C-alpha positions as protocol buffer text, in pm:
chain_id: "A"
residue {
  index: 1
  type: UNK
  ca { x: 4478 y: 2295 z: -1375 }
}
residue {
  index: 2
  type: UNK
  ca { x: 4283 y: 2057 z: -1597 }
}
residue {
  index: 3
  type: UNK
  ca { x: 3906 y: 2036 z: -1577 }
}
residue {
  index: 4
  type: UNK
  ca { x: 3796 y: 1848 z: -1264 }
}
residue {
  index: 5
  type: UNK
  ca { x: 3432 y: 1823 z: -1367 }
}
residue {
  index: 6
  type: UNK
  ca { x: 3269 y: 1514 z: -1220 }
}
residue {
  index: 7
  type: UNK
  ca { x: 3478 y: 1510 z: -902 }
}
residue {
  index: 8
  type: UNK
  ca { x: 3472 y: 1670 z: -560 }
}
residue {
  index: 9
  type: UNK
  ca { x: 3808 y: 1770 z: -410 }
}
residue {
  index: 10
  type: UNK
  ca { x: 3927 y: 1709 z: -54 }
}
residue {
  index: 11
  type: UNK
  ca { x: 4150 y: 1975 z: 106 }
}
residue {
  index: 12
  type: UNK
  ca { x: 4368 y: 1739 z: 317 }
}
residue {
  index: 13
  type: UNK
  ca { x: 4688 y: 1811 z: 122 }
}
residue {
  index: 14
  type: UNK
  ca { x: 4644 y: 2184 z: 187 }
}
residue {
  index: 15
  type: UNK
  ca { x: 4572 y: 2179 z: 561 }
}
residue {
  index: 16
  type: UNK
  ca { x: 4921 y: 2287 z: 667 }
}
residue {
  index: 17
  type: UNK
  ca { x: 4985 y: 2537 z: 386 }
}
residue {
  index: 18
  type: UNK
  ca { x: 4672 y: 2745 z: 317 }
}
residue {
  index: 19
  type: UNK
  ca { x: 4338 y: 2821 z: 477 }
}
residue {
  index: 20
  type: UNK
  ca { x: 4003 y: 2693 z: 351 }
}
residue {
  index: 21
  type: UNK
  ca { x: 3923 y: 3022 z: 179 }
}
residue {
  index: 22
  type: UNK
  ca { x: 4235 y: 3004 z: -38 }
}
residue {
  index: 23
  type: UNK
  ca { x: 4165 y: 2640 z: -116 }
}
residue {
  index: 24
  type: UNK
  ca { x: 3810 y: 2719 z: -226 }
}
residue {
  index: 25
  type: UNK
  ca { x: 3921 y: 3007 z: -445 }
}
residue {
  index: 26
  type: UNK
  ca { x: 4176 y: 2787 z: -620 }
}
residue {
  index: 27
  type: UNK
  ca { x: 3954 y: 2488 z: -688 }
}
residue {
  index: 28
  type: UNK
  ca { x: 3641 y: 2683 z: -775 }
}
residue {
  index: 29
  type: UNK
  ca { x: 3820 y: 2763 z: -1102 }
}
residue {
  index: 30
  type: UNK
  ca { x: 3873 y: 2401 z: -1201 }
}
residue {
  index: 31
  type: UNK
  ca { x: 3520 y: 2286 z: -1278 }
}
residue {
  index: 32
  type: UNK
  ca { x: 3519 y: 2055 z: -974 }
}
residue {
  index: 33
  type: UNK
  ca { x: 3172 y: 1977 z: -837 }
}
residue {
  index: 34
  type: UNK
  ca { x: 3237 y: 2072 z: -475 }
}
residue {
  index: 35
  type: UNK
  ca { x: 3465 y: 2052 z: -173 }
}
residue {
  index: 36
  type: UNK
  ca { x: 3528 y: 1830 z: 123 }
}
residue {
  index: 37
  type: UNK
  ca { x: 3697 y: 2057 z: 376 }
}
residue {
  index: 38
  type: UNK
  ca { x: 3926 y: 1918 z: 642 }
}
residue {
  index: 39
  type: UNK
  ca { x: 3883 y: 2066 z: 988 }
}
residue {
  index: 40
  type: UNK
  ca { x: 4234 y: 2146 z: 1102 }
}
residue {
  index: 41
  type: UNK
  ca { x: 4391 y: 2435 z: 1298 }
}
residue {
  index: 42
  type: UNK
  ca { x: 4507 y: 2707 z: 1063 }
}
residue {
  index: 43
  type: UNK
  ca { x: 4302 y: 2568 z: 775 }
}
residue {
  index: 44
  type: UNK
  ca { x: 3948 y: 2552 z: 913 }
}
residue {
  index: 45
  type: UNK
  ca { x: 3892 y: 2534 z: 1288 }
}
residue {
  index: 46
  type: UNK
  ca { x: 3560 y: 2592 z: 1467 }
}
residue {
  index: 47
  type: UNK
  ca { x: 3687 y: 2828 z: 1734 }
}
residue {
  index: 48
  type: UNK
  ca { x: 3880 y: 3036 z: 1478 }
}
residue {
  index: 49
  type: UNK
  ca { x: 3586 y: 3117 z: 1251 }
}
residue {
  index: 50
  type: UNK
  ca { x: 3299 y: 3328 z: 1383 }
}
residue {
  index: 51
  type: UNK
  ca { x: 2945 y: 3354 z: 1249 }
}
residue {
  index: 52
  type: UNK
  ca { x: 3025 y: 3628 z: 998 }
}
residue {
  index: 53
  type: UNK
  ca { x: 3328 y: 3441 z: 865 }
}
residue {
  index: 54
  type: UNK
  ca { x: 3124 y: 3122 z: 832 }
}
residue {
  index: 55
  type: UNK
  ca { x: 2859 y: 3307 z: 633 }
}
residue {
  index: 56
  type: UNK
  ca { x: 3126 y: 3459 z: 410 }
}
residue {
  index: 57
  type: UNK
  ca { x: 3290 y: 3121 z: 346 }
}
residue {
  index: 58
  type: UNK
  ca { x: 2959 y: 2958 z: 259 }
}
residue {
  index: 59
  type: UNK
  ca { x: 2865 y: 3247 z: 28 }
}
residue {
  index: 60
  type: UNK
  ca { x: 3204 y: 3228 z: -145 }
}
residue {
  index: 61
  type: UNK
  ca { x: 3153 y: 2858 z: -217 }
}
residue {
  index: 62
  type: UNK
  ca { x: 2793 y: 2892 z: -330 }
}
residue {
  index: 63
  type: UNK
  ca { x: 2856 y: 3196 z: -551 }
}
residue {
  index: 64
  type: UNK
  ca { x: 3139 y: 3009 z: -721 }
}
residue {
  index: 65
  type: UNK
  ca { x: 2919 y: 2706 z: -785 }
}
residue {
  index: 66
  type: UNK
  ca { x: 3158 y: 2501 z: -571 }
}
residue {
  index: 67
  type: UNK
  ca { x: 2953 y: 2393 z: -267 }
}
residue {
  index: 68
  type: UNK
  ca { x: 3099 y: 2264 z: 58 }
}
residue {
  index: 69
  type: UNK
  ca { x: 2953 y: 1913 z: 50 }
}
residue {
  index: 70
  type: UNK
  ca { x: 3124 y: 1760 z: 353 }
}
residue {
  index: 71
  type: UNK
  ca { x: 3352 y: 1847 z: 640 }
}
residue {
  index: 72
  type: UNK
  ca { x: 3595 y: 1595 z: 777 }
}
residue {
  index: 73
  type: UNK
  ca { x: 3819 y: 1599 z: 1085 }
}
residue {
  index: 74
  type: UNK
  ca { x: 4139 y: 1388 z: 1079 }
}
residue {
  index: 75
  type: UNK
  ca { x: 4032 y: 1093 z: 1290 }
}
residue {
  index: 76
  type: UNK
  ca { x: 4385 y: 1017 z: 1403 }
}
residue {
  index: 77
  type: UNK
  ca { x: 4343 y: 1303 z: 1653 }
}
residue {
  index: 78
  type: UNK
  ca { x: 4022 y: 1190 z: 1825 }
}
residue {
  index: 79
  type: UNK
  ca { x: 3858 y: 867 z: 1940 }
}
residue {
  index: 80
  type: UNK
  ca { x: 3489 y: 833 z: 2025 }
}
residue {
  index: 81
  type: UNK
  ca { x: 3549 y: 475 z: 2142 }
}
residue {
  index: 82
  type: UNK
  ca { x: 3854 y: 540 z: 2360 }
}
residue {
  index: 83
  type: UNK
  ca { x: 3887 y: 349 z: 2687 }
}
residue {
  index: 84
  type: UNK
  ca { x: 3946 y: 675 z: 2877 }
}
residue {
  index: 85
  type: UNK
  ca { x: 3616 y: 855 z: 2948 }
}
residue {
  index: 86
  type: UNK
  ca { x: 3787 y: 1192 z: 2926 }
}
residue {
  index: 87
  type: UNK
  ca { x: 3913 y: 1117 z: 2576 }
}
residue {
  index: 88
  type: UNK
  ca { x: 3567 y: 1012 z: 2464 }
}
residue {
  index: 89
  type: UNK
  ca { x: 3418 y: 1330 z: 2610 }
}
residue {
  index: 90
  type: UNK
  ca { x: 3682 y: 1548 z: 2446 }
}
residue {
  index: 91
  type: UNK
  ca { x: 3637 y: 1377 z: 2111 }
}
residue {
  index: 92
  type: UNK
  ca { x: 3262 y: 1428 z: 2122 }
}
residue {
  index: 93
  type: UNK
  ca { x: 3297 y: 1793 z: 2216 }
}
residue {
  index: 94
  type: UNK
  ca { x: 3526 y: 1845 z: 1917 }
}
residue {
  index: 95
  type: UNK
  ca { x: 3286 y: 1665 z: 1683 }
}
residue {
  index: 96
  type: UNK
  ca { x: 2989 y: 1862 z: 1812 }
}
residue {
  index: 97
  type: UNK
  ca { x: 3175 y: 2180 z: 1718 }
}
residue {
  index: 98
  type: UNK
  ca { x: 3244 y: 2032 z: 1373 }
}
residue {
  index: 99
  type: UNK
  ca { x: 2876 y: 1942 z: 1331 }
}
residue {
  index: 100
  type: UNK
  ca { x: 2777 y: 2298 z: 1419 }
}
residue {
  index: 101
  type: UNK
  ca { x: 3033 y: 2430 z: 1169 }
}
residue {
  index: 102
  type: UNK
  ca { x: 2902 y: 2197 z: 899 }
}
residue {
  index: 103
  type: UNK
  ca { x: 2552 y: 2330 z: 948 }
}
residue {
  index: 104
  type: UNK
  ca { x: 2669 y: 2689 z: 916 }
}
residue {
  index: 105
  type: UNK
  ca { x: 2860 y: 2607 z: 598 }
}
residue {
  index: 106
  type: UNK
  ca { x: 2566 y: 2423 z: 442 }
}
residue {
  index: 107
  type: UNK
  ca { x: 2750 y: 2091 z: 426 }
}
residue {
  index: 108
  type: UNK
  ca { x: 2540 y: 1783 z: 361 }
}
residue {
  index: 109
  type: UNK
  ca { x: 2747 y: 1556 z: 581 }
}
residue {
  index: 110
  type: UNK
  ca { x: 3010 y: 1527 z: 853 }
}
residue {
  index: 111
  type: UNK
  ca { x: 3256 y: 1240 z: 804 }
}
residue {
  index: 112
  type: UNK
  ca { x: 3326 y: 1051 z: 1128 }
}
residue {
  index: 113
  type: UNK
  ca { x: 3510 y: 739 z: 1237 }
}
residue {
  index: 114
  type: UNK
  ca { x: 3363 y: 475 z: 1471 }
}
residue {
  index: 115
  type: UNK
  ca { x: 3664 y: 483 z: 1702 }
}
residue {
  index: 116
  type: UNK
  ca { x: 4004 y: 318 z: 1732 }
}
residue {
  index: 117
  type: UNK
  ca { x: 4111 y: 12 z: 1931 }
}
residue {
  index: 118
  type: UNK
  ca { x: 4436 y: -26 z: 2120 }
}
residue {
  index: 119
  type: UNK
  ca { x: 4644 y: -227 z: 1868 }
}
residue {
  index: 120
  type: UNK
  ca { x: 4817 y: -426 z: 2144 }
}
residue {
  index: 121
  type: UNK
  ca { x: 4522 y: -506 z: 2372 }
}
residue {
  index: 122
  type: UNK
  ca { x: 4192 y: -377 z: 2236 }
}
residue {
  index: 123
  type: UNK
  ca { x: 3888 y: -333 z: 2454 }
}
residue {
  index: 124
  type: UNK
  ca { x: 3616 y: -596 z: 2404 }
}
residue {
  index: 125
  type: UNK
  ca { x: 3432 y: -538 z: 2078 }
}
residue {
  index: 126
  type: UNK
  ca { x: 3091 y: -511 z: 2243 }
}
residue {
  index: 127
  type: UNK
  ca { x: 3223 y: -244 z: 2476 }
}
residue {
  index: 128
  type: UNK
  ca { x: 3357 y: -42 z: 2183 }
}
residue {
  index: 129
  type: UNK
  ca { x: 3027 y: -77 z: 2002 }
}
residue {
  index: 130
  type: UNK
  ca { x: 2853 y: 56 z: 2312 }
}
residue {
  index: 131
  type: UNK
  ca { x: 3079 y: 361 z: 2321 }
}
residue {
  index: 132
  type: UNK
  ca { x: 3019 y: 418 z: 1949 }
}
residue {
  index: 133
  type: UNK
  ca { x: 2643 y: 398 z: 2003 }
}
residue {
  index: 134
  type: UNK
  ca { x: 2663 y: 651 z: 2285 }
}
residue {
  index: 135
  type: UNK
  ca { x: 2854 y: 881 z: 2051 }
}
residue {
  index: 136
  type: UNK
  ca { x: 2578 y: 849 z: 1791 }
}
residue {
  index: 137
  type: UNK
  ca { x: 2318 y: 914 z: 2062 }
}
residue {
  index: 138
  type: UNK
  ca { x: 2485 y: 1246 z: 2128 }
}
residue {
  index: 139
  type: UNK
  ca { x: 2589 y: 1347 z: 1777 }
}
residue {
  index: 140
  type: UNK
  ca { x: 2277 y: 1253 z: 1580 }
}
residue {
  index: 141
  type: UNK
  ca { x: 2049 y: 1508 z: 1751 }
}
residue {
  index: 142
  type: UNK
  ca { x: 2319 y: 1772 z: 1706 }
}
residue {
  index: 143
  type: UNK
  ca { x: 2343 y: 1692 z: 1335 }
}
residue {
  index: 144
  type: UNK
  ca { x: 1967 y: 1707 z: 1293 }
}
residue {
  index: 145
  type: UNK
  ca { x: 1952 y: 2042 z: 1468 }
}
residue {
  index: 146
  type: UNK
  ca { x: 2233 y: 2176 z: 1248 }
}
residue {
  index: 147
  type: UNK
  ca { x: 2070 y: 2055 z: 927 }
}
residue {
  index: 148
  type: UNK
  ca { x: 2345 y: 1810 z: 835 }
}
residue {
  index: 149
  type: UNK
  ca { x: 2408 y: 1434 z: 857 }
}
residue {
  index: 150
  type: UNK
  ca { x: 2661 y: 1190 z: 1004 }
}
residue {
  index: 151
  type: UNK
  ca { x: 2852 y: 975 z: 754 }
}
residue {
  index: 152
  type: UNK
  ca { x: 3074 y: 696 z: 891 }
}
residue {
  index: 153
  type: UNK
  ca { x: 3391 y: 608 z: 698 }
}
residue {
  index: 154
  type: UNK
  ca { x: 3569 y: 275 z: 665 }
}
residue {
  index: 155
  type: UNK
  ca { x: 3910 y: 336 z: 823 }
}
residue {
  index: 156
  type: UNK
  ca { x: 4187 y: 74 z: 856 }
}
residue {
  index: 157
  type: UNK
  ca { x: 4279 y: 191 z: 1206 }
}
residue {
  index: 158
  type: UNK
  ca { x: 3917 y: 187 z: 1331 }
}
residue {
  index: 159
  type: UNK
  ca { x: 3758 y: -103 z: 1516 }
}
residue {
  index: 160
  type: UNK
  ca { x: 3511 y: -134 z: 1225 }
}
residue {
  index: 161
  type: UNK
  ca { x: 3748 y: -123 z: 925 }
}
residue {
  index: 162
  type: UNK
  ca { x: 3540 y: -324 z: 679 }
}
residue {
  index: 163
  type: UNK
  ca { x: 3210 y: -278 z: 499 }
}
residue {
  index: 164
  type: UNK
  ca { x: 3030 y: -574 z: 655 }
}
residue {
  index: 165
  type: UNK
  ca { x: 3131 y: -479 z: 1009 }
}
residue {
  index: 166
  type: UNK
  ca { x: 3011 y: -122 z: 965 }
}
residue {
  index: 167
  type: UNK
  ca { x: 2679 y: -228 z: 817 }
}
residue {
  index: 168
  type: UNK
  ca { x: 2605 y: -487 z: 1083 }
}
residue {
  index: 169
  type: UNK
  ca { x: 2675 y: -242 z: 1365 }
}
residue {
  index: 170
  type: UNK
  ca { x: 2489 y: 51 z: 1206 }
}
residue {
  index: 171
  type: UNK
  ca { x: 2188 y: -167 z: 1121 }
}
residue {
  index: 172
  type: UNK
  ca { x: 2182 y: -287 z: 1482 }
}
residue {
  index: 173
  type: UNK
  ca { x: 2184 y: 76 z: 1596 }
}
residue {
  index: 174
  type: UNK
  ca { x: 1885 y: 132 z: 1374 }
}
residue {
  index: 175
  type: UNK
  ca { x: 1919 y: 490 z: 1247 }
}
residue {
  index: 176
  type: UNK
  ca { x: 1865 y: 486 z: 872 }
}
residue {
  index: 177
  type: UNK
  ca { x: 1981 y: 847 z: 848 }
}
residue {
  index: 178
  type: UNK
  ca { x: 2342 y: 754 z: 929 }
}
residue {
  index: 179
  type: UNK
  ca { x: 2531 y: 731 z: 599 }
}
residue {
  index: 180
  type: UNK
  ca { x: 2857 y: 572 z: 492 }
}
residue {
  index: 181
  type: UNK
  ca { x: 3158 y: 714 z: 309 }
}
residue {
  index: 182
  type: UNK
  ca { x: 3337 y: 430 z: 131 }
}
residue {
  index: 183
  type: UNK
  ca { x: 3709 y: 495 z: 93 }
}
residue {
  index: 184
  type: UNK
  ca { x: 3859 y: 285 z: -186 }
}
residue {
  index: 185
  type: UNK
  ca { x: 4220 y: 320 z: -69 }
}
residue {
  index: 186
  type: UNK
  ca { x: 4123 y: 221 z: 286 }
}
residue {
  index: 187
  type: UNK
  ca { x: 3941 y: -86 z: 155 }
}
residue {
  index: 188
  type: UNK
  ca { x: 4232 y: -184 z: -70 }
}
residue {
  index: 189
  type: UNK
  ca { x: 4478 y: -146 z: 219 }
}
residue {
  index: 190
  type: UNK
  ca { x: 4291 y: -411 z: 423 }
}
residue {
  index: 191
  type: UNK
  ca { x: 4248 y: -632 z: 111 }
}
residue {
  index: 192
  type: UNK
  ca { x: 3871 y: -593 z: 101 }
}
residue {
  index: 193
  type: UNK
  ca { x: 3705 y: -687 z: -228 }
}
residue {
  index: 194
  type: UNK
  ca { x: 3599 y: -347 z: -362 }
}
residue {
  index: 195
  type: UNK
  ca { x: 3296 y: -472 z: -550 }
}
residue {
  index: 196
  type: UNK
  ca { x: 3165 y: -665 z: -251 }
}
residue {
  index: 197
  type: UNK
  ca { x: 3239 y: -376 z: -17 }
}
residue {
  index: 198
  type: UNK
  ca { x: 3060 y: -115 z: -225 }
}
residue {
  index: 199
  type: UNK
  ca { x: 2761 y: -343 z: -278 }
}
residue {
  index: 200
  type: UNK
  ca { x: 2742 y: -415 z: 96 }
}
residue {
  index: 201
  type: UNK
  ca { x: 2727 y: -50 z: 197 }
}
residue {
  index: 202
  type: UNK
  ca { x: 2491 y: 42 z: -87 }
}
residue {
  index: 203
  type: UNK
  ca { x: 2183 y: 121 z: 124 }
}
residue {
  index: 204
  type: UNK
  ca { x: 2379 y: 380 z: 324 }
}
residue {
  index: 205
  type: UNK
  ca { x: 2633 y: 495 z: 64 }
}
residue {
  index: 206
  type: UNK
  ca { x: 2660 y: 875 z: 42 }
}
residue {
  index: 207
  type: UNK
  ca { x: 3010 y: 940 z: -90 }
}
residue {
  index: 208
  type: UNK
  ca { x: 3313 y: 759 z: -234 }
}
residue {
  index: 209
  type: UNK
  ca { x: 3670 y: 862 z: -157 }
}
residue {
  index: 210
  type: UNK
  ca { x: 3932 y: 769 z: -415 }
}
residue {
  index: 211
  type: UNK
  ca { x: 4312 y: 771 z: -396 }
}
residue {
  index: 212
  type: UNK
  ca { x: 4590 y: 513 z: -421 }
}
residue {
  index: 213
  type: UNK
  ca { x: 4785 y: 314 z: -164 }
}
residue {
  index: 214
  type: UNK
  ca { x: 4997 y: 4 z: -130 }
}
residue {
  index: 215
  type: UNK
  ca { x: 4908 y: -281 z: 102 }
}
residue {
  index: 216
  type: UNK
  ca { x: 5248 y: -257 z: 269 }
}
residue {
  index: 217
  type: UNK
  ca { x: 5231 y: 116 z: 344 }
}
residue {
  index: 218
  type: UNK
  ca { x: 4915 y: 313 z: 416 }
}
residue {
  index: 219
  type: UNK
  ca { x: 4880 y: 609 z: 179 }
}
residue {
  index: 220
  type: UNK
  ca { x: 4631 y: 835 z: 7 }
}
residue {
  index: 221
  type: UNK
  ca { x: 4865 y: 880 z: -287 }
}
residue {
  index: 222
  type: UNK
  ca { x: 4799 y: 1012 z: -636 }
}
residue {
  index: 223
  type: UNK
  ca { x: 4636 y: 756 z: -864 }
}
residue {
  index: 224
  type: UNK
  ca { x: 4906 y: 532 z: -1009 }
}
residue {
  index: 225
  type: UNK
  ca { x: 5146 y: 574 z: -715 }
}
residue {
  index: 226
  type: UNK
  ca { x: 5027 y: 267 z: -527 }
}
residue {
  index: 227
  type: UNK
  ca { x: 4925 y: -88 z: -613 }
}
residue {
  index: 228
  type: UNK
  ca { x: 4550 y: -33 z: -641 }
}
residue {
  index: 229
  type: UNK
  ca { x: 4408 y: -224 z: -938 }
}
residue {
  index: 230
  type: UNK
  ca { x: 4242 y: 68 z: -1112 }
}
residue {
  index: 231
  type: UNK
  ca { x: 4038 y: -150 z: -1348 }
}
residue {
  index: 232
  type: UNK
  ca { x: 3888 y: -333 z: -1050 }
}
residue {
  index: 233
  type: UNK
  ca { x: 3813 y: -4 z: -875 }
}
residue {
  index: 234
  type: UNK
  ca { x: 3640 y: 133 z: -1184 }
}
residue {
  index: 235
  type: UNK
  ca { x: 3430 y: -183 z: -1220 }
}
residue {
  index: 236
  type: UNK
  ca { x: 3341 y: -184 z: -851 }
}
residue {
  index: 237
  type: UNK
  ca { x: 3219 y: 175 z: -859 }
}
residue {
  index: 238
  type: UNK
  ca { x: 3038 y: 125 z: -1191 }
}
residue {
  index: 239
  type: UNK
  ca { x: 2854 y: -182 z: -1059 }
}
residue {
  index: 240
  type: UNK
  ca { x: 2775 y: -42 z: -716 }
}
residue {
  index: 241
  type: UNK
  ca { x: 2428 y: 47 z: -836 }
}
residue {
  index: 242
  type: UNK
  ca { x: 2441 y: 394 z: -684 }
}
residue {
  index: 243
  type: UNK
  ca { x: 2505 y: 729 z: -847 }
}
residue {
  index: 244
  type: UNK
  ca { x: 2706 y: 891 z: -568 }
}
residue {
  index: 245
  type: UNK
  ca { x: 2959 y: 1176 z: -565 }
}
residue {
  index: 246
  type: UNK
  ca { x: 3330 y: 1091 z: -582 }
}
residue {
  index: 247
  type: UNK
  ca { x: 3593 y: 1279 z: -382 }
}
residue {
  index: 248
  type: UNK
  ca { x: 3956 y: 1302 z: -487 }
}
residue {
  index: 249
  type: UNK
  ca { x: 4126 y: 1261 z: -148 }
}
residue {
  index: 250
  type: UNK
  ca { x: 4484 y: 1290 z: -267 }
}
residue {
  index: 251
  type: UNK
  ca { x: 4749 y: 1363 z: -4 }
}
residue {
  index: 252
  type: UNK
  ca { x: 5086 y: 1464 z: -143 }
}
residue {
  index: 253
  type: UNK
  ca { x: 5344 y: 1740 z: -128 }
}
residue {
  index: 254
  type: UNK
  ca { x: 5250 y: 1862 z: -476 }
}
residue {
  index: 255
  type: UNK
  ca { x: 4871 y: 1857 z: -484 }
}
residue {
  index: 256
  type: UNK
  ca { x: 4836 y: 2129 z: -750 }
}
residue {
  index: 257
  type: UNK
  ca { x: 4978 y: 1880 z: -998 }
}
residue {
  index: 258
  type: UNK
  ca { x: 4878 y: 1548 z: -841 }
}
residue {
  index: 259
  type: UNK
  ca { x: 4506 y: 1609 z: -797 }
}
residue {
  index: 260
  type: UNK
  ca { x: 4442 y: 1698 z: -1164 }
}
residue {
  index: 261
  type: UNK
  ca { x: 4675 y: 1417 z: -1275 }
}
residue {
  index: 262
  type: UNK
  ca { x: 4474 y: 1172 z: -1065 }
}
residue {
  index: 263
  type: UNK
  ca { x: 4150 y: 1291 z: -1223 }
}
residue {
  index: 264
  type: UNK
  ca { x: 4307 y: 1240 z: -1565 }
}
residue {
  index: 265
  type: UNK
  ca { x: 4420 y: 886 z: -1477 }
}
residue {
  index: 266
  type: UNK
  ca { x: 4067 y: 804 z: -1363 }
}
residue {
  index: 267
  type: UNK
  ca { x: 3918 y: 939 z: -1684 }
}
residue {
  index: 268
  type: UNK
  ca { x: 4166 y: 739 z: -1891 }
}
residue {
  index: 269
  type: UNK
  ca { x: 4051 y: 429 z: -1703 }
}
residue {
  index: 270
  type: UNK
  ca { x: 3686 y: 514 z: -1790 }
}
residue {
  index: 271
  type: UNK
  ca { x: 3582 y: 604 z: -1437 }
}
residue {
  index: 272
  type: UNK
  ca { x: 3205 y: 670 z: -1453 }
}
residue {
  index: 273
  type: UNK
  ca { x: 3066 y: 1013 z: -1378 }
}
residue {
  index: 274
  type: UNK
  ca { x: 2971 y: 1055 z: -1013 }
}
residue {
  index: 275
  type: UNK
  ca { x: 2638 y: 1167 z: -882 }
}
residue {
  index: 276
  type: UNK
  ca { x: 2538 y: 1525 z: -804 }
}
residue {
  index: 277
  type: UNK
  ca { x: 2721 y: 1698 z: -523 }
}
residue {
  index: 278
  type: UNK
  ca { x: 2422 y: 1889 z: -388 }
}
């Protein structure tokens, strides 16, 4: 693989093929700054990894100079703002286990979604905000106790898909310690102006996800395989006014080739160096 210095790497593309240990061993040799591990059965799952195994995984990453910066659970599987109380309770129990895992692995943040609406007949917005706030009430103390943080991501399928909506709701909640992960492909998919979006989330911005997508089909494709205007993305990140880490969140069937190729495309477009991972 080519040198991935300046980027963190997300393990999404490897969740169904290898475990987190194998992923870390592979990418620790690439010069990448750190990892965002997906929490997925067979790859990294809280009930499958005991205290000793968590310590070993953290030590492997730290000894290799490839820290586990974030953990992230596919938010298509859970919903903290579901109409069904049982689904909300289940989702929160899963996220509490992820928060505990993040603390044991030394991760700085846990990536979460604000919850998903029914696309045909969504619950009233204020009701969904209330459920999201109750989720934060429960998860924030758990994150503090574990020594990690909660970072909310802009997700097209969430009830807060855009930068302004997330910031208004989080500012109304009032916890400055809640961060934001800004996903460039997600923003492009909903036709959000990238420069305006990144500037809007600036006070809470902790991490930037980068991949490609079209506006007709939702993807996290290798750079160049969608219709993202790369020059605009580069300018938006460069002008965001924040020196934050950048995660290559490339999902494809050939990630060994596509992740390094995406890093190379970004470099060729003069993507600025990201901030420190630790």
